C-alpha positions as CSV (number, residue, x, y, z in Angstrom):
1,M,127.0,110.2,169.4
2,S,126.0,110.9,165.8
3,I,126.8,108.4,163.2
4,F,128.6,111.2,161.4
5,S,131.7,111.2,163.6
6,G,135.1,109.7,163.5
7,I,137.3,109.0,160.5
8,W,135.6,108.3,157.2
9,V,137.5,107.1,154.1
10,P,136.3,108.4,150.7
11,L,137.1,105.3,148.7
12,I,139.1,105.4,145.5
13,T,137.9,103.4,142.6
14,P,140.6,100.9,141.6
15,F,141.0,100.0,137.9
16,A,142.7,97.1,136.2
17,D,143.3,97.4,132.4
18,G,140.7,100.2,132.3
19,E,137.9,98.3,134.1
20,V,136.8,98.6,137.7
21,D,138.8,96.2,139.8
22,H,136.0,94.9,142.1
23,A,138.3,92.4,143.9
24,A,140.7,95.2,144.9
25,L,137.8,97.3,145.9
26,R,136.5,94.6,148.3
27,A,140.0,94.2,149.8
28,L,140.1,97.9,150.5
29,V,136.8,97.9,152.2
30,R,138.0,95.0,154.5
31,R,141.3,96.8,155.1
32,Y,139.5,99.9,156.4
33,A,136.9,98.1,158.4
34,D,139.7,96.2,160.2
35,A,141.4,99.5,160.9
36,G,138.5,100.7,162.9
37,I,137.3,103.6,160.7
38,A,133.8,105.0,161.3
39,G,132.5,104.7,157.8
40,L,133.1,104.9,154.0
41,V,132.1,107.3,151.3
42,A,131.3,105.7,148.0
43,L,131.4,107.7,144.7
44,G,132.9,110.8,146.4
45,T,135.3,113.0,144.4
46,T,138.2,110.7,145.4
47,G,136.3,107.8,143.7
48,E,136.4,109.5,140.3
49,P,132.6,109.2,139.8
50,A,132.7,111.6,136.9
51,A,134.7,109.0,135.0
52,L,132.3,106.2,135.7
53,D,129.1,105.6,133.7
54,A,125.8,105.0,135.5
55,A,126.2,101.2,135.4
56,E,129.7,101.3,136.8
57,Q,128.6,103.7,139.6
58,D,125.9,101.3,140.6
59,A,128.3,98.3,140.5
60,V,130.9,100.1,142.6
61,L,128.2,101.0,145.2
62,A,126.9,97.4,145.2
63,T,130.4,96.0,145.8
64,I,131.1,98.5,148.7
65,L,127.8,97.9,150.4
66,D,128.1,94.1,150.1
67,E,131.6,94.0,151.5
68,A,130.7,96.6,154.2
69,Q,128.0,94.2,155.4
70,A,130.4,91.2,155.2
71,A,133.0,93.0,157.2
72,A,130.6,93.2,160.2
73,R,131.9,91.0,163.0
74,G,129.5,88.9,165.2
75,A,125.8,88.3,165.1
76,D,124.9,91.7,166.4
77,A,127.5,93.7,164.5
78,Q,126.4,96.5,162.3
79,A,127.6,96.9,158.7
80,L,130.1,99.6,158.2
81,P,128.2,102.8,157.3
82,V,128.4,104.0,153.7
83,L,127.7,107.5,152.5
84,V,127.0,107.9,148.8
85,G,128.1,110.9,146.8
86,V,125.4,112.4,144.7
87,S,126.6,115.3,142.4
88,G,125.1,117.4,139.7
89,N,123.6,120.8,138.9
90,H,120.2,119.7,137.7
91,T,117.9,119.3,140.6
92,A,115.3,117.1,138.8
93,S,118.0,114.6,137.8
94,M,119.4,114.5,141.3
95,L,115.9,113.8,142.6
96,E,115.7,110.8,140.4
97,R,119.1,109.6,141.7
98,I,117.9,110.1,145.3
99,E,114.8,107.9,144.5
100,Q,117.1,105.2,143.2
101,L,119.2,105.3,146.4
102,N,116.3,105.4,148.9
103,P,115.8,101.6,149.0
104,L,119.5,100.8,149.5
105,P,121.1,100.2,152.9
106,I,123.1,103.4,152.9
107,A,123.9,105.6,155.8
108,G,123.1,108.8,153.9
109,V,123.9,110.9,150.9
110,L,126.8,113.5,150.5
111,M,125.8,116.4,148.2
112,A,127.7,119.5,147.1
113,A,126.2,122.7,145.8
114,P,125.3,122.7,142.1
115,Y,128.6,123.2,140.3
116,Y,129.5,125.6,137.5
117,I,126.1,127.5,137.3
118,R,126.8,129.3,140.6
119,P,123.2,129.7,141.8
120,S,122.1,132.2,144.4
121,Q,122.0,131.2,148.1
122,A,118.2,131.1,147.8
123,G,118.6,128.7,144.9
124,I,121.0,126.6,146.9
125,V,118.5,126.4,149.8
126,G,115.7,125.4,147.5
127,H,117.9,122.8,145.9
128,F,119.0,121.1,149.1
129,M,115.6,121.3,150.7
130,A,114.0,119.6,147.7
131,L,116.6,116.8,147.8
132,A,116.4,116.4,151.6
133,D,112.6,116.2,151.3
134,A,112.9,113.4,148.7
135,S,115.6,111.4,150.7
136,D,114.7,108.7,153.1
137,K,118.3,108.8,154.4
138,P,120.3,111.5,156.2
139,V,121.9,114.2,154.1
140,V,125.5,115.4,154.5
141,L,126.2,118.8,152.9
142,Y,129.5,119.3,151.1
143,D,130.8,122.8,151.1
144,I,133.7,122.9,148.7
145,P,133.6,126.2,146.8
146,Y,136.9,125.7,144.9
147,R,135.2,122.8,143.0
148,T,131.7,124.1,142.7
149,G,132.3,127.8,142.2
150,V,129.9,128.8,144.9
151,R,130.2,128.5,148.7
152,L,127.4,127.7,151.2
153,E,127.2,130.9,153.3
154,L,126.8,130.5,157.0
155,D,123.2,131.8,156.9
156,T,122.4,129.2,154.2
157,L,124.0,126.4,156.3
158,L,122.1,127.4,159.4
159,T,118.8,127.5,157.4
160,L,119.5,124.1,156.0
161,A,120.3,122.8,159.5
162,A,116.6,123.1,160.4
163,H,115.7,120.3,158.0
164,P,115.5,117.1,160.1
165,R,117.3,115.0,157.5
166,I,120.2,117.4,157.0
167,Q,122.5,116.3,159.7
168,A,126.1,117.0,158.9
169,V,128.5,119.0,156.7
170,K,131.8,118.1,155.0
171,D,133.6,121.4,155.6
172,C,136.1,122.3,152.9
173,A,135.3,126.1,152.7
174,G,138.4,127.2,154.5
175,S,136.6,129.6,156.8
176,L,137.4,129.3,160.5
177,D,134.5,131.6,161.3
178,T,132.1,129.3,159.6
179,T,133.6,126.2,161.1
180,L,133.4,127.7,164.6
181,A,129.8,129.0,164.1
182,L,128.6,125.6,163.0
183,I,130.3,123.8,165.9
184,R,128.8,126.3,168.3
185,D,125.4,126.0,166.8
186,G,125.5,122.3,167.3
187,R,122.8,121.1,164.9
188,L,125.2,120.0,162.1
189,Q,128.0,117.5,162.8
190,V,131.1,119.1,161.3
191,L,133.4,116.7,159.4
192,T,136.5,118.4,158.0
193,G,137.2,117.5,154.4
194,E,140.6,119.3,154.4
195,D,142.9,116.6,155.8
196,I,145.5,119.0,157.1
197,T,142.9,120.6,159.4
198,I,141.9,117.4,161.2
199,F,143.7,118.3,164.4
200,N,142.3,121.8,164.5
201,T,138.7,120.8,163.7
202,L,138.7,118.0,166.3
203,C,140.2,120.3,169.0
204,L,137.6,122.9,168.2
205,G,134.8,120.4,168.8
206,G,134.2,119.1,165.3
207,S,133.0,115.5,165.0
208,G,135.5,114.0,162.6
209,A,136.8,113.9,159.1
210,I,136.2,112.5,155.6
211,A,139.9,112.1,154.8
212,A,141.4,110.8,151.5
213,S,144.8,110.5,153.2
214,A,143.4,108.0,155.6
215,H,143.7,105.5,152.8
216,L,147.2,105.2,154.1
217,R,148.0,104.5,157.8
218,P,144.3,104.3,158.6
219,E,145.0,102.9,162.1
220,R,146.9,106.1,162.9
221,F,144.1,108.3,161.8
222,V,141.8,106.3,163.9
223,A,144.2,106.6,166.8
224,L,144.4,110.4,166.3
225,Y,140.6,110.7,166.5
226,R,140.4,108.5,169.6
227,A,143.2,110.3,171.4
228,L,141.6,113.8,170.8
229,S,138.1,112.6,171.6
230,A,139.4,111.3,174.9
231,G,141.2,114.5,175.7
232,R,144.7,113.1,175.3
233,L,146.0,116.2,173.6
234,D,149.7,115.4,173.8
235,E,149.2,112.0,172.3
236,G,146.9,113.5,169.5
237,R,149.5,116.1,168.7
238,R,152.2,113.6,168.4
239,I,150.2,111.5,166.0
240,F,149.2,114.5,163.9
241,H,152.7,115.7,163.5
242,E,153.6,112.1,162.5
243,L,150.9,112.2,159.8
244,A,151.2,115.8,158.6
245,P,154.1,115.2,156.1
246,L,152.2,112.4,154.5
247,I,149.0,114.4,154.3
248,Q,150.8,117.3,152.7
249,S,152.5,115.1,150.1
250,L,149.3,113.3,149.2
251,F,147.7,116.6,148.1
252,A,150.8,118.0,146.3
253,E,149.1,116.9,143.1
254,P,145.4,116.4,142.3
255,N,143.6,113.8,144.3
256,P,143.4,110.8,144.0
257,A,146.6,110.4,141.9
258,P,149.0,110.4,144.8
259,V,146.8,108.1,147.0
260,K,146.5,105.7,144.1
261,A,150.3,105.8,143.4
262,L,151.1,104.9,147.0
263,L,148.4,102.2,147.3
264,A,149.8,100.7,144.1
265,A,153.3,100.8,145.5
266,Q,152.0,98.8,148.5
267,G,150.5,96.2,146.1
268,L,146.9,97.0,146.9
269,I,145.8,98.3,143.6
270,R,147.1,99.1,140.1
271,N,148.2,102.7,139.5
272,E,145.5,103.5,136.9
273,L,143.3,106.5,136.5
274,R,140.9,107.6,133.8
275,M,141.3,110.8,131.7
276,P,141.4,113.7,132.4
277,M,143.1,112.6,135.6
278,T,146.7,111.8,135.3
279,P,149.1,109.7,137.5
280,A,151.3,111.3,140.1
281,G,154.7,112.4,138.8
282,D,157.8,110.4,139.4
283,A,159.3,112.9,141.9
284,L,156.3,112.8,144.1
285,V,156.0,109.0,143.9
286,A,159.6,108.7,145.0
287,Q,158.9,111.1,147.9
288,L,155.8,109.2,149.0
289,G,157.7,105.9,148.9
290,E,160.4,107.4,151.1
291,L,157.7,108.7,153.6
292,E,156.2,105.2,153.8
293,G,159.6,103.4,154.0
294,L,159.1,101.7,150.7
295,D,162.8,101.5,149.7
296,Q,162.2,99.5,146.6
297,I,159.5,101.7,145.1
298,E,160.3,102.7,141.5
299,P,158.7,105.8,140.1
300,H,156.5,105.1,137.1
301,A,153.9,106.9,135.1
302,G,151.0,104.6,135.8
303,A,148.3,103.9,133.2
304,L,145.6,106.2,131.7
305,Y,142.4,105.1,130.1
306,L,139.6,106.8,128.2
307,R,136.0,105.9,128.8
């Protein structure tokens, strides 16, 4: 089975008094490794990379990689795979970043289409082909048009699938036709990035999910994947219906604010974000606490920092 299957957690970046909280980050890596997740995504959208300077991004990645290796159990155990988000709309700058990442023990790079400038599909193909040529590691495409302003059309995805290092896609386009076509084609592993579609995508033959909501109840998300992969549909359906209210609430406000609020309520991190992101509202925090059975949770605004 491809490495790009199962439940992957796109890690948040915890802050404490405005600085990256590396101790909390290490604890999160251990938590998800123990839960049986398939891998981690460092510096994805959920990790607020746009609010981190270059040195902070490198430090966050180093901490995640170090703890992912330490979490391996036994002499023959493999480190938990780590994908790294690489974003931008300047191909030359992204090529430089790929060259920096090549020597590191990462599982691959996750890359969205160039944002804001809305290039043609031919430009998108050229962009990704150049980056894949430069990468020593596998590439996971990230199709998320509501963030980038341009979607990866099916013909584009199928063209890119011919590149030997382009191996998977994080599917956030909201097109059932495209999802089905990619699964039927079989060359790209399809990981849903829309958490509420995990059940559908797995039942259709998708390979897994990169799911921000799996920060909470990670064991249940893993159980969902394992049940459906083994054909235990009734069990998988029960687990999904158990998780669906949490998933919906975690995306009621911009990610990762709700995830951070609930992790903070559980004492795992501080409820801090960097501008322009804002903490989850009091009403949502109370709702999340109720869903997770945290009777003593008190809604609060959290902390904001400028960097």
